[in-house]
Backbone as a ProteinNet text record, in pm:
[ID]
protein_1_A
[PRIMARY]
MTWTAERPAAVAGTFYEGDPAALTSDVERMLAAAQPVDPPSGRLRGLIVPHAGHVYSGPVAATGYRLLRLEVAAASPVRRVVLLGPDHFVGIRGMAVPTVEHFRTPLGTIPLDESLRTAALSVPGVRGDDAAHSREHSLEVQLPFLQRVLTTGWTLLPVVVGAAEPEEVAALLAATVTGLDVLLLISTDLSHYHDHATAQRLDQRTCAAIEALDETAIGTADACGRYPLRGAMAWARRQGWQVTLLDRRTSADTAGDPHRVVGYGTFAITEPV
[TERTIARY]
5544.2	5505.7	5356.4	5286.9	5144	5123.6	5051	5025.2	4889.7	4887.7	4763.5	4724.6	4818.2	4792	4738.2	4696	4640.8	4706.5	4744.2	4798.2	4682.6	4649	4536.8	4575.4	4476.4	4503.1	4575.1	4683.1	4762.9	4733.2	4688.7	4671.6	4529.5	4434.3	4293.1	4252.3	4184.6	4144.7	4244.8	4363.4	4463	4503.4	4556.8	4594	4473.2	4369.9	4246.6	4132.3	4010.8	3891.7	3889.4	3851.3	3842.9	3707.8	3605.1	3470.2	3452.9	3404	3395.3	3312.3	3197.8	3112.8	3180.7	3242.1	3309.7	3431.3	3501.4	3617.8	3575	3470.9	3419.8	3380.3	3310.6	3268	3387.5	3488.5	3607.6	3680.8	3701.8	3775.1	3697.7	3567.3	3487.6	3482.3	3479.3	3481.1	3611.5	3724.3	3853.1	3864.7	3814.6	3818.3	3733	3615.8	3526.8	3586	3660.4	3716.5	3854.7	3910.8	4046.6	4056.8	4171.5	4192.8	4188.1	4098.4	4096	4223	4279	4401.8	4380.6	4452.1	4452.5	4534.7	4479.1	4557	4686.1	4799.1	4924.5	4915.3	4995.8	4997.2	5055.8	5010.1	5060.2	4968.5	5007.6	4930.5	4973.8	4878.7	4910.7	4963.5	5086.5	5147.2	5173.4	5161.8	5186.6	5160.3	5171.4	5155.2	5261.7	5301.3	5379	5286.3	5264.2	5163.5	5218.5	5168	5214.8	5141.2	5191.8	5142.8	5124.8	5095.6	5067	4923.3	4876.5	4736.2	4648.7	4533.5	4447	4410.6	4394.3	4355.6	4463.9	4588.4	4699.8	4731.1	4764.9	4810.8	4701.7	4588.5	4482.7	4434.6	4411.9	4365.6	4464.7	4594.6	4696.3	4702.7	4703.1	4701.1	4577	4464.7	4338.3	4345.1	4431.5	4446.7	4491.3	4585.6	4630.3	4526.7	4460.4	4360.5	4237.1	4207.3	4097.9	4133.8	4258.8	4303.3	4295.4	4335.9	4327.7	4182.5	4091.7	3949.8	3900.1	3943.4	3903.7	3959.3	4082.7	4142.8	4066.2	4027.3	3950.6	3816.1	3752.3	3623.5	3636.6	3755	3779.9	3837.6	3811.9	3850.3	3999.8	4061.3	4199.9	4212.8	4323.2	4338.8	4397.9	4416	4485.3	4412.5	4485.4	4432.7	4528.2	4651.6	4752.9	4825.3	4861.5	4927.9	5056.6	5167.2	5295.8	5317	5315.7	5316.9	5445.1	5527.5	5653.7	5648.5	5693.7	5702.1	5820.2	5858	5976.5	5951.9	6061.2	6064.2	6078.7	5975.9	5980.5	6021.2	6017.6	6027.5	6137.1	6166.6	6249.3	6396.9	6423.8	6562.4	6621.5	6546.3	6593.1	6692.7	6772.6	6857.4	6794.4	6773.8	6710.5	6560.4	6486.6	6341.7	6272.3	6150.7	6077.5	5936.5	5897.5	5758.7	5698.9	5569.3	5509.1	5487.3	5465.5	5441.4	5296.2	5207	5066.3	4985.3	4861.9	4774.1	4690.7	4657.8	4574.3	4624.3	4596.4	4601.9	4457.5	4432.1	4296.7	4293.1	4185.2	4150	4004.3	3951.6	3809	3716.8	3767.9	3685.5	3692.8	3765.6	3771.3	3913.5	3924.5	4056.4	4099.9	4231.8	4293.7	4385.4	4362.9	4451.6	4588	4692.1	4825.3	4847.6	4927.6	4950.4	5068.6	5039.1	5143.5	5245.5	5202.5	5298.8	5395.1	5344.7	5432.5	5526	5474.6	5559.4	5672.3	5640.7	5743.3	5848.4	5802.2	5896.4	5983.4	5923.2	5999.5	6105.9	6069.8	6163.1	6279	6268	6378.7	6484.9	6455.6	6546.5	6641.5	6770.6	6864.2	6826.7	6834.2	6802.4	6659.1	6575	6434	6414.5	6343.9	6318.2	6175.9	6125.8	5999.1	6019.8	5941.8	5962.7	5834.3	5756	5631.6	5654.4	5764.4	5791.3	5805.1	5863.6	5879.5	5745.1	5643	5511.3	5414.5	5443	5340.8	5291.7	5378.6	5339.9	5346.2	5389.8	5421.8	5296.8	5290.4	5174.5	5189.2	5312.4	5332.1	5259.9	5243.6	5168.6	5020.3	4990.6	4851.6	4760.2	4808.4	4718.2	4674.4	4745.5	4704.5	4589.6	4574.3	4483.7	4336.9	4284.9	4144.1	4115.5	4210	4191.4	4182.4	4272.9	4270.1	4141.7	4095.1	3972.6	3850.7	3851.2	3738	3750.5	3872.5	3894.2	3900.2	3963.5	3977	3854.5	3828.2	3718	3757	3660.4	3687.5	3777.1	3847.9	3930	4075	4117.2	4256.9	4341.3	4471.2	4564	4678.5	4751.1	4849.8	4983.2	5092.3	5224.4	5277.8	5275	5330	5477.2	5559.2	5703.7	5751.6	5808.5	5875.7	6020.9	6066.1	6201.5	6285	6389.4	6485.8	6600.7	6718.7	6835.9	6864.9	6847.7	6865.6	6914.1	7002.2	7052.1	6944.9	6946.3	6849.6	6848.5	6965.7	6972.3	6899.1	6902.9	6833.1	6682.2	6633.2	6489.9	6447.2	6528.7	6496.7	6486.4	6571.4	6564.6	6432.8	6386.7	6256.5	6145.5	6148.9	6044	6050	6169.1	6181.6	6119.4	6122.8	6069.4	5919.4	5862	5721.8	5629.1	5676.7	5590.9	5607.5	5540.9	5572.6	5462.1	5350.6	5242	5151.9	5062.7	4973.3	4873.4	4858.2	4764.7	4826.8	4955.7	5025.9	5042.6	4994.3	5010.4	5120.6	5212.8	5318.8	5278	5289.6	5264.9	5389	5438.1	5548.4	5492.5	5510.5	5456.8	5570.1	5564.4	5665.9	5611.6	5654.5	5636.6	5762	5757.7	5872.3	5944	5966.5	6043.5	5967.4	6042.2	5983.2	6023.3	5921.6	5935.4	6008.7	5991.6	6033.8	5911.9	5935	5821.9	5767.4	5645.6	5574.5	5652.8	5707.7	5778.6	5903.9	5977	6097.3	6061.3	5957.2	5914.5	5874.8	5804.3	5765	5887.1	5987.2	6108.9	6183	6198.9	6269.8	6193.8	6063.6	5983.3	5974.5	5976.8	5976.6	6099.7	6214.7	6336.4	6328.9	6278.5	6267.1	6172.4	6060.1	5962.6	6020.9	6100.6	6165.4	6261.1	6332.5	6423.8	6347.2	6233.1	6151.8	6101.1	6051.6	6002.7	6116.3	6236.5	6352.4	6409.6	6355.3	6402.8	6551.2	6590.9	6729	6736.4	6750.9	6752.1	6871.3	6979.6	7097.2	7072	6966.2	6935.2	6843	6802.1	6714.4	6800.7	6811.5	6896.5	6827.4	6904.4	6854	6733.3	6732.5	6623.9	6513.6	6523.4	6426.5	6298.6	6306	6189.1	6213.7	6117.8	6136.9	6137	6070.3	6070.8	6175.5	6290.8	6393.5	6443.4	6451.6	6504.5	6411.4	6282.2	6196	6182.4	6181.3	6165.7	6283.7	6404.8	6523.1	6523.9	6491.7	6491.3	6386.2	6267.6	6161	6197	6263.4	6304.7	6406.4	6503.9	6605.2	6541.2	6448.4	6383.6	6294	6217.2	6129.2	6209.4	6323.2	6407.7	6452.7	6490.9	6535.1	6423.6	6300.7	6185.9	6141.8	6192.6	6146.5	6014.5	5979.7	5855.6	5875.3	5765.5	5768.1	5700.8	5740.9	5678.1	5630.3	5502.9	5441.5	5380.7	5416.6	5360.2	5212.2	5128.3	4984.3	4941.8	5006.8	4964.1	5081.5	5105.3	5208.4	5155.5	5150.7	5106.8	5183.4	5156.8	5213.2	5099.4	5136.4	5035.8	4973.2	5041.6	4981.1	4867	4874.7	4767.5	4644.6	4663	4551.8	4496.8	4580.9	4524.9	4624.9	4742.3	4846.1	4897.5	4992.9	5062.5	5158.8	5153	5242.6	5387	5415.4	5551.6	5631.3	5563.6	5633.2	5554.5	5591.3	5507.4	5579.1	5499.8	5551.7	5504.8	5593.2	5559.6	5503.9	5408.2	5343.6	5341.8	5362.8	5350.2	5287.8	5205.7	5148.5	5188.9	5233.1	5284.3	5222.6	5206	5165.9	5289.4	5297.2	5401.9	5337.5	5382.6	5315.4	5414.8	5359.2	5434.5	5387.6	5476.8	5435.7	5370	5268.1	5200.7	5201.2
-4124.4	-4193.8	-4174.8	-4279.1	-4272	-4267	-4164.8	-4149.3	-4212.9	-4311.7	-4384.2	-4391.6	-4375.8	-4402.2	-4279.1	-4301.3	-4194.3	-4201	-4087.5	-4081.3	-4055.7	-4151.5	-4131.4	-4037.7	-3984	-3901.1	-3983.8	-3929	-4000.6	-3954.7	-3830	-3777.6	-3729.2	-3764.2	-3733.7	-3812.3	-3745.4	-3808.1	-3790.7	-3739.7	-3710.7	-3562.9	-3517.3	-3376.5	-3288.3	-3347.9	-3274.5	-3374	-3323.4	-3408.2	-3504.6	-3628.1	-3726.7	-3735.6	-3683.9	-3684.1	-3562.4	-3580.2	-3466.1	-3349.9	-3378.5	-3270.2	-3197.5	-3273.7	-3211.2	-3130.7	-3182.3	-3111	-2981.6	-2986.8	-2865.5	-2762.5	-2807.3	-2716.4	-2654.5	-2734.1	-2684.8	-2580.5	-2611.2	-2518.5	-2388.6	-2398	-2277	-2195.3	-2262.7	-2190.8	-2114.1	-2177.7	-2109.9	-1993.7	-2011.3	-1901.9	-1784.5	-1814.4	-1707.3	-1633.2	-1706.2	-1645.6	-1585.4	-1601.9	-1554.7	-1404.2	-1362.8	-1221	-1145.6	-1047.7	-969.8	-886.2	-880.9	-804.5	-713.8	-602.9	-517.3	-585.2	-604.5	-671.1	-595.5	-665.3	-597.7	-539.3	-437.9	-379.8	-480.1	-472.2	-560.6	-678.5	-763.1	-881	-1000.7	-1070.8	-1187.3	-1299.1	-1344.1	-1452.5	-1577.3	-1564.7	-1681.6	-1655.3	-1762.3	-1756.6	-1844.2	-1805.9	-1891.1	-1923.2	-2051.2	-2093	-2205.8	-2219	-2326.3	-2457.4	-2566.7	-2698.4	-2798.6	-2755.1	-2851.2	-2900.9	-2974.2	-3011.3	-2887.7	-2900.4	-2784.2	-2714.5	-2790	-2727.7	-2632.3	-2657.4	-2573.2	-2462.6	-2500.3	-2400.9	-2352.2	-2422.7	-2387.5	-2244.5	-2191	-2051.8	-1952.1	-1981.4	-1890.7	-1905.4	-2029.4	-2050.8	-1989.3	-1994.6	-1943.3	-1794.3	-1720.4	-1578	-1559.7	-1642.5	-1634.5	-1685.4	-1795.3	-1851.5	-1761.4	-1687.2	-1589.4	-1481.7	-1435.8	-1338.2	-1397.2	-1523.2	-1588	-1598.6	-1630.3	-1637.8	-1503.7	-1395.5	-1262.2	-1236.7	-1280.8	-1264.5	-1345.4	-1467.1	-1550.9	-1486.2	-1430.2	-1363.4	-1241.6	-1182.4	-1065.8	-1106.4	-1231.5	-1283	-1308.5	-1362	-1405.7	-1512.9	-1510.5	-1609.3	-1742.9	-1764.2	-1884	-2010.6	-2095.4	-2225.2	-2339.1	-2304.5	-2405.3	-2364.9	-2463.8	-2438.7	-2519	-2450.3	-2514.7	-2509.3	-2625.3	-2636.3	-2705.7	-2635.1	-2688.1	-2699.3	-2812.9	-2832.4	-2920.2	-2924	-2999.1	-3148.6	-3220.2	-3365.5	-3396.5	-3456.3	-3490.2	-3634.6	-3722.5	-3865.7	-3940.4	-3903.5	-3987.8	-3948.7	-3818.1	-3772.8	-3764.9	-3706.7	-3700.3	-3586.7	-3599.9	-3490.7	-3436.9	-3306.5	-3247	-3238.9	-3256.6	-3235.7	-3352.4	-3382	-3497.2	-3457.1	-3496	-3482.5	-3622.8	-3636.8	-3770.4	-3815.8	-3945.8	-4000.3	-4044.6	-3982.8	-4021.6	-3920.6	-3955	-3869.4	-3775.5	-3820	-3740.8	-3750.7	-3647.1	-3653.8	-3653.8	-3729.6	-3737.1	-3685	-3613.4	-3580.2	-3621.5	-3611.5	-3641.4	-3553.7	-3442	-3352.5	-3386.6	-3492.5	-3534.6	-3539.9	-3558.1	-3571.4	-3440	-3423.7	-3306.7	-3357.4	-3317	-3363.1	-3295.6	-3374.9	-3317.5	-3261.7	-3156.2	-3085.7	-3149	-3217	-3292.4	-3200.9	-3085.8	-2996.7	-2937.3	-2902.2	-2850.4	-2959.6	-3080.9	-3191.3	-3216.1	-3213.6	-3231.7	-3121.8	-2997.8	-2886.7	-2904.9	-2950.1	-2971.6	-3078.6	-3186.9	-3298.1	-3263.4	-3153.4	-3109.3	-3033.4	-3004	-2925.3	-3019	-2993.4	-3077.4	-3082.5	-3202	-3218.2	-3255.8	-3263.5	-3301.2	-3441.4	-3526.1	-3661.7	-3702.6	-3804.2	-3863.7	-3960.1	-3944.2	-4025.9	-4025.5	-4131.5	-4139.3	-4164.5	-4230.2	-4258.4	-4129.5	-4027.2	-3900	-3833.9	-3868.6	-3807.1	-3891.9	-4018.9	-4111.3	-4074.9	-4025.2	-3991	-3841.7	-3762.4	-3622	-3537.3	-3477.5	-3396.9	-3249.9	-3202.1	-3058.3	-3008	-3093.8	-3058	-3088.7	-3205	-3251.5	-3159.2	-3102.4	-3021.4	-2893.9	-2853.5	-2734.6	-2763.9	-2888.9	-2921.1	-2893.6	-2925.8	-2892.2	-2741.9	-2658.9	-2514.5	-2478.3	-2531.7	-2502.3	-2552.6	-2668.6	-2724	-2638.1	-2569.8	-2482.8	-2342.3	-2297.7	-2158.8	-2142.8	-2238.6	-2227.3	-2284.1	-2231.9	-2283.5	-2417.2	-2489.5	-2621.5	-2610.6	-2718.6	-2724.5	-2688.4	-2658.9	-2624.1	-2751.3	-2735.8	-2848.1	-2817	-2921.9	-2912.6	-2972.3	-2907.8	-2969.1	-2970.9	-3085.8	-3095.1	-3135.7	-3067.2	-3092.4	-3104.9	-3220.2	-3237	-3195.2	-3105.9	-3051.1	-3101.9	-3176.8	-3218	-3119.1	-3168	-3080.8	-3029.6	-2900.5	-2840.8	-2697.2	-2656.4	-2519.3	-2423.8	-2298	-2200.3	-2190.6	-2201.5	-2191.7	-2307.2	-2425.6	-2540.3	-2520.3	-2473.5	-2447.8	-2334.3	-2229.9	-2117.6	-2163	-2258	-2309.2	-2382	-2456.4	-2522.8	-2420	-2314.9	-2212.9	-2139	-2113.8	-2047.6	-2130.7	-2263	-2351.9	-2373.4	-2345.7	-2382.5	-2264.9	-2163.1	-2048.3	-1947.1	-1976.3	-1908	-1819.8	-1809.5	-1726.8	-1681	-1587.9	-1534.3	-1637.2	-1747.9	-1851	-1948.6	-1928.9	-2019.2	-1950.7	-2016.2	-1968.8	-2050.3	-1983.5	-2049	-2060.2	-2179.5	-2201.5	-2263.5	-2203.3	-2257.9	-2296.2	-2421.5	-2472.4	-2487.1	-2411	-2420.8	-2371.6	-2435.2	-2380	-2301.5	-2233.7	-2153.6	-2225.6	-2161.8	-2224	-2341.7	-2431.9	-2553.2	-2572	-2592.2	-2647.1	-2558.3	-2429.3	-2333.8	-2294	-2221	-2160.2	-2047	-2005.1	-1909.6	-1779.3	-1724.4	-1596.6	-1609.1	-1718.9	-1738.8	-1755.7	-1832.8	-1853.2	-1721.1	-1637.2	-1507.8	-1424.5	-1425.8	-1348.3	-1404.2	-1535	-1596.4	-1578.3	-1597.4	-1587.9	-1445.3	-1348.4	-1209.1	-1180.2	-1232.1	-1212	-1285.5	-1409.8	-1487.4	-1421.1	-1372	-1307	-1181.4	-1107.4	-989.3	-1028.8	-1140.2	-1186.9	-1230.7	-1296.1	-1339.9	-1218.8	-1118.9	-998.5	-926.4	-933.5	-870.1	-954.9	-1075.8	-1168.7	-1199.4	-1218	-1250.6	-1397.9	-1483.1	-1626.8	-1670.4	-1591.1	-1627.6	-1615.8	-1546	-1527.1	-1634.5	-1731.2	-1838.4	-1956.4	-1975.3	-2080	-2214.8	-2316.3	-2453.2	-2467.8	-2396.9	-2410.9	-2307.7	-2224.2	-2115.3	-2157.9	-2258.1	-2301	-2443.2	-2532.3	-2670.4	-2677.6	-2582.7	-2576.4	-2481.5	-2477.8	-2379.4	-2396.9	-2520.7	-2539.7	-2482	-2517.2	-2450.3	-2301.1	-2261.8	-2120.2	-2037.8	-2083.8	-2008.8	-1993.2	-2101	-2093	-1997.3	-2000.2	-1909.8	-1764.6	-1738.8	-1602	-1551.4	-1635.4	-1594.9	-1567.7	-1653.6	-1638.7	-1515.1	-1492	-1374.8	-1245.7	-1242.6	-1123.1	-1095	-1200.9	-1186.3	-1134.1	-1175.4	-1133.8	-991.4	-935.1	-804.1	-811.1	-928.6	-946.1	-909.4	-899.8	-862.7	-971.3	-981.3	-1072.6	-991.8	-1010.6	-931.7	-1024.4	-1003.4	-1082.2	-1049.3	-1152.8	-1135.9	-1176.3	-1276.7	-1331	-1406.8	-1384.1	-1458.8	-1495.2	-1625.4	-1674.8	-1802.4	-1858.4	-1987.7	-2082.8	-2209.8	-2308	-2274.9	-2198.1	-2154.9	-2057	-1981.6	-1886.9	-1957.5	-2076.1	-2144.7	-2258.6	-2356.4	-2472.6	-2547.6	-2492.9	-2575	-2527.4	-2601.3	-2577.6	-2460.3	-2357.3	-2242.4	-2271.6	-2388.2	-2421.2	-2491.7	-2537	-2609.5	-2586.8	-2481.6	-2436	-2449.7	-2440.4	-2429	-2294	-2226.1	-2096.1	-2107.6	-2018.8	-2019.6	-1877.9	-1867.6	-1739.2	-1758.6	-1663.5	-1663.2	-1532.3	-1544.7	-1431.3	-1431	-1310.8	-1295.3	-1266.1	-1327.5	-1300.1	-1222.4	-1101.7	-1015.9	-962.4	-938.4	-881	-737.6	-640.5	-502.5	-490	-405.5	-382.9	-235.1
-3103.3	-2980.9	-2956.1	-2914.1	-2883.7	-2733.9	-2685.7	-2542.7	-2511.6	-2425.1	-2400.9	-2254.6	-2162.9	-2022.5	-1950.8	-1827.7	-1743.8	-1607.2	-1555.1	-1420.3	-1323.6	-1237.2	-1145.4	-1032	-964.1	-847	-741.5	-688.2	-588.4	-446.1	-427.9	-291.5	-264.4	-351.8	-322	-198.1	-108.3	16.7	128.2	96.2	199.2	194.9	82.5	70.6	39.3	-14.6	-42.1	-48.2	-51.5	-47.8	-167	-139.8	-245.8	-311.8	-245.8	-302.9	-393	-515.6	-607.7	-554.2	-495	-445	-329.6	-239	-125.6	-171.8	-271.4	-324.5	-391.7	-472.2	-535.8	-431.2	-327.7	-221.3	-150.5	-120.9	-52.1	-135.6	-263	-348.9	-365.5	-387.3	-404.1	-275.9	-160.6	-33.2	-17.5	-50.5	-38.2	-136.2	-256.9	-353.9	-307.7	-252.4	-205.8	-86.9	-1.8	119.2	96	-22.7	-49.4	-30.5	17.3	40.7	-92	-104	-228.6	-240	-358.4	-381.9	-501	-499.6	-618	-725.9	-845	-950.2	-977.8	-983.8	-1018.5	-1159	-1183.4	-1317.5	-1415.3	-1537.9	-1641.6	-1665.3	-1757.4	-1796.6	-1712	-1652.9	-1572.5	-1661.3	-1632.9	-1710.8	-1626.3	-1494.5	-1412.3	-1266.3	-1187.9	-1043.1	-978.7	-859.8	-770.1	-653.2	-626.1	-528.3	-440.9	-316.6	-227.9	-252.6	-191.5	-230.9	-116.9	2.9	109.9	95.9	196.2	195.7	189.7	125.6	105.9	236.3	345.4	471.6	520.3	483.1	526.4	426.1	304	206	112.3	108.6	14.8	24.3	146.2	154.2	95.5	103.6	49.1	-103.3	-150.1	-295.5	-358	-287.3	-341.5	-372.6	-303.5	-334.7	-479.4	-522.2	-660.8	-758.3	-723.3	-814.6	-825.4	-720.2	-730.6	-833.2	-829.1	-928.9	-1068.8	-1083.5	-1214.3	-1260.6	-1170.8	-1208	-1260	-1196.5	-1244.6	-1384	-1408	-1540.9	-1645.1	-1608	-1700.2	-1731.1	-1628.4	-1648.9	-1739.6	-1739.8	-1825.5	-1961.2	-2001.9	-2133.4	-2144.8	-2038.3	-2047	-2155	-2230.9	-2338.5	-2292.1	-2160.5	-2112.6	-2156.3	-2226.9	-2269.1	-2236.1	-2197	-2166.5	-2038.9	-1957.7	-1829.8	-1823.6	-1797.6	-1771.1	-1620.3	-1556.9	-1410.8	-1365.9	-1289.2	-1239.2	-1087.6	-1036.9	-893.1	-858.3	-730.2	-690	-678.1	-682	-665.1	-516	-455.9	-314	-286.7	-385.9	-358	-432.6	-556.9	-641.5	-637.8	-630	-630.4	-769.2	-862.9	-1000.5	-1019.8	-1121.7	-1169.3	-1296.1	-1303.4	-1419.5	-1402.9	-1511.9	-1513.1	-1581.5	-1537	-1588.9	-1628.3	-1748.8	-1792.1	-1798.7	-1778.5	-1783.8	-1927.3	-1944.2	-2077.1	-2091.8	-2015.7	-2018	-2097.9	-2121.8	-2200.4	-2114	-1991.7	-1902.4	-1759	-1680.8	-1535	-1485.2	-1378.7	-1323.6	-1181.2	-1147.2	-1009.6	-990.2	-869.2	-852	-936.6	-988	-1070.5	-1218.9	-1255	-1394.2	-1446.5	-1578.4	-1640.2	-1703.6	-1708.8	-1770.7	-1881.1	-2005.8	-2113.8	-2106.1	-2128.6	-2136.9	-2276.7	-2282.8	-2407.8	-2480.7	-2590.6	-2659.9	-2724.9	-2776.5	-2841.6	-2738.9	-2621	-2516	-2465.3	-2454.7	-2409.5	-2509.6	-2636.2	-2738.4	-2729	-2709.2	-2694.8	-2571.5	-2461.2	-2338.1	-2356.9	-2424.4	-2442.5	-2535.1	-2606.6	-2691.5	-2612.1	-2485.5	-2401.9	-2327.4	-2329.7	-2254.3	-2105.5	-2049	-1907.6	-1880.2	-1985.3	-1968.9	-2025.5	-1951.4	-1997.6	-1962.2	-2028.4	-1992	-1876.4	-1769.7	-1649.7	-1567.3	-1579.2	-1503.8	-1355.1	-1319.6	-1178.6	-1098.4	-1158.6	-1088.5	-1059	-1136.9	-1121.4	-1039	-1020.9	-969.6	-830.3	-741.9	-605.7	-577.9	-673.8	-647.2	-622.4	-503.8	-465.4	-502.2	-523.8	-543.9	-667.1	-766.8	-886.8	-869.3	-812.6	-808.1	-728.9	-617.9	-534.9	-605.4	-712	-787.2	-883.3	-921.5	-1031.4	-1000.6	-880.4	-856	-865	-822.4	-838.1	-986.5	-1066.7	-1209.1	-1273.6	-1231.2	-1289.8	-1258.6	-1147	-1112.1	-1172.1	-1196.7	-1238.1	-1389	-1458.4	-1603.2	-1673.3	-1790.6	-1870	-1931.5	-1981.4	-2038.1	-2160.7	-2187.9	-2307.5	-2287.9	-2164	-2141.6	-2128.7	-2152.9	-2148.2	-2052.9	-2016	-1908.5	-1951.1	-1910.1	-1913.7	-1770.5	-1702.7	-1567.1	-1572.2	-1493.7	-1493.7	-1350.1	-1316.8	-1188.3	-1206.3	-1117.7	-1128.2	-1011.2	-1043.3	-943.3	-938.5	-902.2	-898.4	-1039.6	-1059.5	-1191.9	-1174.5	-1261.1	-1257.6	-1309.4	-1262.8	-1313.4	-1465.3	-1528.5	-1674.4	-1741.5	-1680.9	-1737.1	-1731.1	-1615.8	-1601.9	-1693.8	-1702.2	-1790.8	-1935.7	-1976.5	-2113.2	-2138.2	-2039.1	-2051.4	-2067.9	-1987.7	-1995.2	-2128.4	-2178.1	-2307.6	-2419.1	-2403	-2506.6	-2494.1	-2377.4	-2354.5	-2323.7	-2256.1	-2223	-2335.8	-2446.8	-2572.1	-2626.4	-2558.9	-2610.8	-2498.6	-2528	-2426.4	-2375.5	-2447.3	-2403	-2304.2	-2270.5	-2178.6	-2043.3	-1939.2	-1801.5	-1734.8	-1667.3	-1592.6	-1446.4	-1390.4	-1247.5	-1185.1	-1077.6	-999.8	-862.8	-824.8	-698.9	-597.6	-489	-384.8	-251.7	-144	-10.7	25.1	139.5	182.4	296.8	410.7	518.9	580	641.7	697.6	844.3	929.3	1063.9	1162.4	1147.7	1249.3	1331.7	1441.3	1509.7	1423.3	1454.8	1370.2	1351.3	1459.8	1450.5	1364.2	1381.1	1300.1	1153.5	1127.4	989	924.2	996.5	940.3	901.9	989.1	961.1	839.5	834.3	721.9	590.8	596.8	474.5	422.7	512.6	467.1	381.6	424.6	347.3	213.6	217.1	93.4	-4.6	45.5	-43.5	-106.6	-30.7	-87.9	-199.8	-181.4	-286.5	-410.2	-390	-504	-581.8	-511.1	-579.7	-652.6	-597.7	-661.5	-774.3	-794.4	-896.5	-879.3	-753.7	-720.3	-682.6	-782.8	-756.8	-674	-673.9	-596.2	-445.8	-407.2	-265.5	-210.2	-292.4	-247.1	-204.6	-73.5	-20.4	-13.7	25.6	30	120.7	233.2	330.7	313.1	210.5	194.8	125.4	37.9	-39.9	-87.9	-65.5	-111.2	-263.9	-328.2	-474.6	-527	-460.6	-497.5	-640.6	-689.5	-824.8	-931.8	-933.5	-1032.2	-1006.2	-877.9	-844.2	-894.2	-867.3	-912.5	-1064.3	-1134.9	-1280.3	-1332.3	-1270.4	-1313.2	-1285.7	-1174.3	-1142.4	-1243.7	-1276	-1374.5	-1510.2	-1548.1	-1678.3	-1681.9	-1572.4	-1567.5	-1573	-1505.6	-1509.9	-1651.9	-1723.1	-1861.1	-1950.7	-1921.2	-2001.1	-1969.2	-1861.4	-1817.2	-1743.3	-1690.3	-1616.7	-1469.9	-1399.4	-1257.8	-1174.5	-1048.5	-953.9	-834.5	-797.8	-691.7	-587.2	-461.6	-353.1	-335.8	-332.7	-310.4	-170	-112.9	16	76.8	205.2	277.2	414.8	441.6	571.8	603.4	720.4	756.5	789.9	809.4	847.9	982.7	1067.8	1193.1	1169.4	1061.3	1029.3	974	919.4	853.3	937.4	973.7	1043.3	1130	1156.5	1216.7	1350.2	1402	1527.8	1511.4	1597.4	1581.7	1618.5	1673.9	1715.5	1606	1500.3	1392.8	1264.3	1191.5	1081.4	947.5	842	705.5	651	582.9	527.3	385.9	354.8	223.8	167.1	37.8	-29.2	-166.3	-205.8	-340.2	-408.4	-532.6	-609.5	-748.1	-803	-942.9	-1027	-1143.5	-1241.5	-1354.6	-1378.7	-1476.6	-1580.9	-1697.7	-1808.9	-1831	-1828.9	-1854.9	-1991.9	-1999.7	-2126.9	-2159.3
[MASK]
+++++++++++++++++++++++++++++++++++++++++++++++++++++++++++++++++++++++++++++++++++++++++++++++++++++++++++++++++++++++++++++++++++++++++++++++++++++++++++++++++++++++++++++++++++++++++++++++++++++++++++++++++++++++++++++++++++++++++++++++++++++++++++++++++++++++++++++++++

C-alpha cells in the first residue's frame, strides 16, 4: 500500500493557537512554568497526559513533557511515538490507525511510522480508518508539545481507541512498543463536570488506581480515555513497569469555572533498570 495523503490540523485555532509563532510561544511558556518534579526511578518509557484545550489541560500535560525534554537532553533514544487516545466522535469498536503519510500542525508535518503501522494492523481489532482521526482532538493536542520537545526525525503512530478490551489494547502495545526508541503516550482526561471539590475526591481515587495498575478500578465515568488507559495499565503491569503521578489538577486550577470542572492528571511510565 502507498501512503500519500496528509491529515491536516483539525483543532488549531480552537484547542490551541493556530499561528505558528503564537503556538511555539504558548508551548514554551507552559513548559517553562511546568511544576518541576523529581524524576521517577527507572527509565522513562511513556506518559499519560490530558487532552483538553491547551489553556485548560496544557499546564498539566506540560509537567510530563518537561520531564521528557530533560530525558531528551540526557540523550534519550526516543525516535518513535505510539500515541493512543479515545474516540470522541465516531463510535468505533476496536482501534483505528490512519492511512495517511503525515499529520500536520501549525508547527509542520510529522511523518507516520510505516513499520509501526504495519505491526499495528497485524493485531486483531485494529483497522485503517481515517474518519476516526479526522476530527479527533485527543491525539492532536499532544503533537505541538512533541514537536517542541523531541529532536527532528521522529515518527508517529497515532491510534484512536474505541470500545476495546484491555487485552486487545495490550496486544497492540506488545506489537508496537518494542524497543527503547519507542515512547508510549496515553491521552486521557479524568472526571468530567463535577464541582471542584468532588472532582478532586474522585480523581484522587482514580489516580491511586492508575498508580496501582488496577485497570479494573477505572470506571466508565472515571476517565474519557478509559479504554486505552485500561489496556496500557494491564500491559505495563505485565511488563513489570511502574506508573507515577506527576501532576493532578482540574480545569478550575488552570482556567475554568470551579462549579463544572474536568480533572487532569499526568503520569510517568517507567521501566526499572
